[in-house]
C-alpha positions as CSV (number, residue, x, y, z in Angstrom):
1,M,-1.7,14.0,-12.1
2,R,-0.6,17.7,-11.9
3,I,1.9,19.1,-9.6
4,A,2.8,22.5,-8.3
5,K,5.5,24.4,-10.1
6,H,6.5,26.8,-7.3
7,A,3.3,28.7,-7.8
8,A,0.4,29.1,-5.4
9,P,-2.5,26.8,-6.0
10,T,-5.5,28.4,-7.6
11,G,-8.9,28.4,-5.8
12,S,-9.8,29.5,-2.4
13,T,-7.1,28.9,0.2
14,S,-9.7,28.6,2.9
15,S,-10.4,25.1,1.7
16,L,-6.9,24.0,2.7
17,D,-6.4,22.6,6.2
18,P,-3.5,24.6,7.6
19,R,-2.2,21.5,9.4
20,L,-1.4,20.0,6.0
21,H,0.9,22.9,4.8
22,A,4.5,21.9,4.4
23,P,6.6,23.7,6.9
24,P,9.4,26.2,5.9
25,S,12.8,24.7,5.7
26,A,13.9,25.3,9.3
27,G,16.6,22.7,9.2
28,G,16.2,22.0,12.9
29,L,16.6,18.5,14.4
30,P,12.9,17.7,14.5
31,D,12.5,18.6,10.8
32,K,15.6,16.7,9.7
33,A,14.6,13.6,11.7
34,L,11.1,13.6,10.2
35,R,12.4,14.2,6.7
36,W,15.1,11.5,6.8
37,S,13.1,8.9,8.6
38,A,10.4,9.3,6.0
39,R,13.0,8.9,3.2
40,V,14.4,5.7,4.8
41,L,10.9,4.2,5.2
42,V,10.0,5.0,1.6
43,G,13.3,3.5,0.4
44,V,13.0,0.3,2.3
45,S,9.3,0.0,1.5
46,W,10.2,0.4,-2.2
47,I,12.8,-2.3,-2.1
48,S,10.5,-4.7,-0.1
49,G,7.5,-3.8,-2.3
50,A,9.5,-4.4,-5.4
51,I,10.5,-7.9,-4.2
52,F,6.8,-8.6,-3.3
53,A,5.8,-7.3,-6.7
54,L,8.2,-9.7,-8.4
55,Y,6.7,-12.5,-6.2
56,I,3.2,-11.5,-7.4
57,I,4.3,-11.5,-11.1
58,G,6.4,-14.7,-10.8
59,F,4.1,-16.8,-8.7
60,F,0.6,-15.7,-9.6
61,G,1.4,-14.8,-13.2
62,G,3.6,-17.8,-13.8
63,A,1.0,-20.2,-12.3
64,A,-1.7,-18.7,-14.5
65,L,0.3,-18.8,-17.7
66,G,1.4,-22.4,-16.9
67,G,-2.3,-23.5,-16.5
68,A,-1.9,-24.1,-12.8
69,G,-4.1,-21.3,-11.4
70,E,-5.2,-23.5,-8.6
71,R,-1.8,-22.9,-7.0
72,W,-3.0,-19.3,-6.2
73,N,-4.8,-21.0,-3.3
74,E,-1.5,-21.8,-1.7
75,S,-1.2,-18.2,-0.9
76,L,-4.8,-17.8,0.4
77,P,-7.5,-20.5,0.0
78,G,-10.4,-19.7,-2.3
79,L,-8.6,-17.2,-4.5
80,Y,-8.8,-19.4,-7.6
81,D,-12.2,-20.9,-8.3
82,M,-13.1,-21.9,-11.9
83,A,-16.8,-22.1,-10.8
84,A,-16.6,-18.3,-10.3
85,P,-14.7,-17.0,-13.3
86,L,-15.6,-13.3,-12.8
87,A,-14.4,-13.4,-9.2
88,T,-11.2,-15.1,-10.2
89,L,-10.6,-12.6,-13.0
90,A,-11.3,-9.7,-10.5
91,I,-8.8,-11.0,-8.0
92,G,-6.2,-11.5,-10.7
93,A,-6.7,-7.9,-11.8
94,H,-6.4,-6.9,-8.1
95,F,-3.0,-8.7,-7.9
96,A,-1.7,-7.2,-11.2
97,A,-2.7,-3.7,-10.2
98,G,-1.2,-4.3,-6.8
99,G,2.1,-5.1,-8.3
100,V,2.1,-1.8,-10.3
101,L,1.2,0.2,-7.2
102,L,4.1,-1.2,-5.1
103,L,6.6,-0.3,-7.9
104,L,5.2,3.2,-8.7
105,G,4.1,4.4,-5.2
106,P,7.5,5.4,-3.8
107,V,8.5,7.1,-7.1
108,Q,5.5,9.4,-6.8
109,L,6.6,10.5,-3.3
110,I,10.1,11.7,-4.4
111,T,10.0,15.5,-4.3
112,R,12.9,15.8,-6.9
113,V,10.9,13.7,-9.4
114,R,7.9,15.9,-8.9
115,Q,9.9,19.1,-9.3
116,T,12.4,18.2,-12.1
117,V,10.2,15.9,-14.3
118,P,6.6,16.9,-13.7
119,G,5.5,15.2,-16.9
120,L,6.7,11.9,-15.6
121,H,5.0,12.5,-12.3
122,R,1.8,13.2,-14.0
123,G,1.9,10.2,-16.3
124,L,2.9,7.8,-13.6
125,G,0.3,9.4,-11.3
126,R,-2.5,8.6,-13.7
127,T,-1.3,5.0,-14.0
128,Y,-1.0,4.9,-10.2
129,V,-4.6,6.2,-9.7
130,L,-6.1,3.9,-12.3
131,S,-4.2,0.9,-10.8
132,A,-5.4,1.8,-7.3
133,G,-9.0,2.0,-8.6
134,L,-8.6,-1.4,-10.4
135,A,-7.1,-3.0,-7.4
136,G,-9.9,-1.7,-5.1
137,L,-12.7,-2.5,-7.4
138,G,-11.2,-5.9,-8.3
139,G,-11.1,-6.8,-4.6
140,L,-14.7,-5.6,-4.1
141,V,-16.0,-7.6,-7.1
142,F,-14.2,-10.7,-5.7
143,I,-15.8,-10.2,-2.3
144,A,-19.2,-9.7,-3.8
145,G,-18.9,-12.7,-6.0
146,S,-17.2,-15.3,-3.8
147,G,-16.8,-13.8,-0.3
148,T,-13.6,-14.2,1.6
149,I,-12.5,-17.4,3.4
150,G,-12.8,-15.6,6.8
151,G,-16.5,-14.9,6.6
152,W,-18.3,-11.7,7.3
153,V,-15.6,-10.1,9.5
154,M,-13.0,-10.5,6.7
155,D,-15.6,-9.5,4.1
156,V,-16.2,-6.2,6.0
157,G,-12.6,-5.5,6.7
158,F,-11.4,-6.3,3.2
159,G,-14.4,-4.5,1.7
160,L,-13.7,-1.3,3.6
161,Y,-10.1,-1.5,2.5
162,G,-11.2,-1.6,-1.1
163,V,-13.6,1.3,-0.6
164,L,-11.0,3.4,1.0
165,M,-8.5,2.7,-1.7
166,V,-10.9,3.8,-4.4
167,L,-11.8,6.9,-2.3
168,C,-8.2,8.0,-1.8
169,A,-7.4,7.5,-5.5
170,A,-10.3,9.6,-6.5
171,M,-9.6,12.4,-4.0
172,A,-5.9,12.5,-4.9
173,Y,-6.9,12.8,-8.6
174,R,-9.6,15.4,-8.0
175,H,-7.4,17.7,-6.0
176,A,-4.6,17.4,-8.5
177,R,-6.9,18.4,-11.3
178,A,-8.2,21.3,-9.2
179,R,-4.6,22.4,-8.5
180,R,-5.1,22.0,-4.7
181,Y,-1.7,20.5,-4.4
182,V,-1.4,20.5,-0.6
183,L,-4.6,18.4,-0.4
184,H,-3.5,16.3,-3.3
185,R,-0.2,15.4,-1.6
186,A,-2.1,14.5,1.6
187,W,-4.5,12.2,-0.2
188,A,-1.6,10.7,-2.1
189,I,0.2,9.8,1.1
190,R,-3.0,8.2,2.4
191,L,-3.3,6.2,-0.8
192,F,0.3,5.0,-0.6
193,A,-0.3,3.9,3.0
194,L,-3.2,1.8,1.8
195,T,-1.6,0.3,-1.3
196,I,1.2,-1.3,0.8
197,G,-1.5,-3.1,2.9
198,S,-1.7,-6.3,0.9
199,W,2.1,-6.6,1.2
200,L,2.0,-5.8,4.9
201,Y,-0.8,-8.3,5.5
202,R,1.4,-11.2,4.6
203,M,4.4,-9.9,6.4
204,E,2.4,-9.3,9.6
205,Y,1.0,-12.7,9.5
206,G,4.4,-14.2,9.0
207,T,5.8,-12.2,11.8
208,W,3.0,-13.2,14.2
209,F,3.6,-16.9,13.4
210,M,7.3,-16.4,13.9
211,L,6.8,-14.8,17.3
212,T,3.8,-16.7,18.7
213,G,3.5,-19.9,16.6
214,G,0.1,-18.8,15.4
215,L,-1.6,-17.7,18.6
216,G,-5.2,-16.7,17.9
217,V,-5.2,-18.0,14.4
218,G,-8.2,-20.3,13.7
219,A,-9.2,-22.7,10.9
220,G,-10.6,-20.8,8.0
221,F,-9.3,-17.5,9.4
222,S,-11.8,-17.7,12.2
223,G,-9.6,-16.9,15.1
224,V,-9.3,-13.7,17.2
225,F,-6.1,-12.7,15.5
226,D,-7.6,-13.3,12.1
227,A,-10.5,-10.9,13.0
228,V,-8.0,-8.3,14.1
229,M,-5.9,-8.7,11.0
230,A,-8.9,-8.0,8.8
231,F,-8.4,-4.4,9.7
232,F,-5.0,-4.1,11.2
233,F,-3.1,-4.5,7.8
234,Y,-4.3,-1.0,6.8
235,V,-5.7,1.0,9.7
236,P,-2.4,1.5,11.5
237,N,-0.9,2.6,8.1
238,L,-3.5,5.3,7.9
239,V,-2.9,6.4,11.4
240,L,0.8,6.8,10.8
241,A,0.1,8.6,7.5
242,E,-2.1,11.1,9.3
243,L,0.5,11.7,11.9
244,F,3.1,12.3,9.2
245,I,0.8,14.7,7.3
246,R,0.2,16.7,10.4
247,A,3.8,16.5,11.7
248,R,5.2,17.9,8.5
249,G,2.6,20.7,8.5
250,Q,2.9,24.1,10.1
251,A,0.8,23.0,13.0
252,G,3.2,20.1,13.9
253,G,5.3,20.8,16.9
254,A,8.7,19.5,17.6
255,A,7.4,16.7,19.9
256,L,5.0,15.5,17.2
257,R,7.8,15.5,14.6
258,L,10.3,13.7,16.7
259,G,7.7,11.2,17.8
260,T,6.5,10.5,14.3
261,A,10.1,10.2,13.1
262,G,10.7,7.6,15.8
263,L,7.7,5.6,14.7
264,L,8.9,5.8,11.1
265,A,12.3,4.5,12.1
266,I,10.9,1.6,14.0
267,A,8.7,0.8,11.0
268,S,11.7,0.8,8.7
269,A,13.7,-1.6,10.9
270,L,10.7,-4.0,11.1
271,V,10.3,-3.9,7.3
272,I,14.0,-4.7,6.7
273,L,13.9,-7.6,9.2
274,V,10.7,-9.2,7.9
275,T,11.5,-8.7,4.2
276,W,14.8,-10.6,4.7
277,N,13.0,-13.5,6.3
278,F,10.1,-13.6,3.9
279,S,12.2,-13.3,0.8
280,A,14.3,-16.3,1.9
281,A,11.6,-18.5,3.2
282,N,8.5,-17.7,1.2
283,W,8.5,-15.1,-1.6
284,G,11.7,-16.3,-3.3
285,P,10.9,-20.0,-3.5
286,R,7.3,-19.4,-4.6
287,M,8.3,-16.9,-7.2
288,F,10.7,-19.3,-8.8
289,S,8.2,-22.2,-8.6
290,G,5.6,-20.0,-10.4
291,M,8.1,-19.1,-13.1
292,L,8.9,-22.8,-13.6
293,E,5.2,-23.4,-14.1
294,A,5.1,-20.9,-16.9
295,L,8.1,-22.5,-18.6
296,R,6.6,-26.0,-18.6
């Protein structure tokens, strides 16, 4: 994935949305607040995502290596089905690629990495795009082959998620190849917002149970809250990503930048709180139990 080297991108500049242009380094409070709130969110997301990635590798990988693939269904019923080997393989690929995405995504957003080691950024970018495509397509194959436990609403929500992930990956790669770096970065931000969706899905469910005891959650994911969550784990991410893209652009005023910075700060606080609870109560114990399966 190519990056800019302090040179103007080639091609017609009329194809670039001026709202996506990075603002000059004004150094004012709105700019600093937006910049630092984004850095904090990326940092805590990286730490939390890395923990979740280790959980995926430890639990799902360990269970599969230990011949106990049926334990995948402890996470979400219907994931492992020997009667549908293609769907099971596809969801396994989805999980593996998802782990790569969570580990690499934040690295790709670090400006210093892009500027000082562009070769690393390009190499990781190709891996990131391929992993996003594999995760999206793997999920779509699973839905087409087995369907989700939540029925047509979850099928539509998860299916749209997979389509959007493949689209954002393709667009980020396309604009990088064409040296339209402003648009490339915008699509890369959208892709990052999507790739953390599977991680947020579990955290949002856990938070809801912690706060309400499972209000609106039905058997077989048939409740009102389940229907909302079929879309909620990625749509708000995209909305926040769009706000950030526009706030950091030349068209973003002080109010938009400060407001977006506040939302990013709140998101960071929630991620820290929920990650701590999940790591202690869910991800940690399951990760070690999966690793023990592999060692048996």
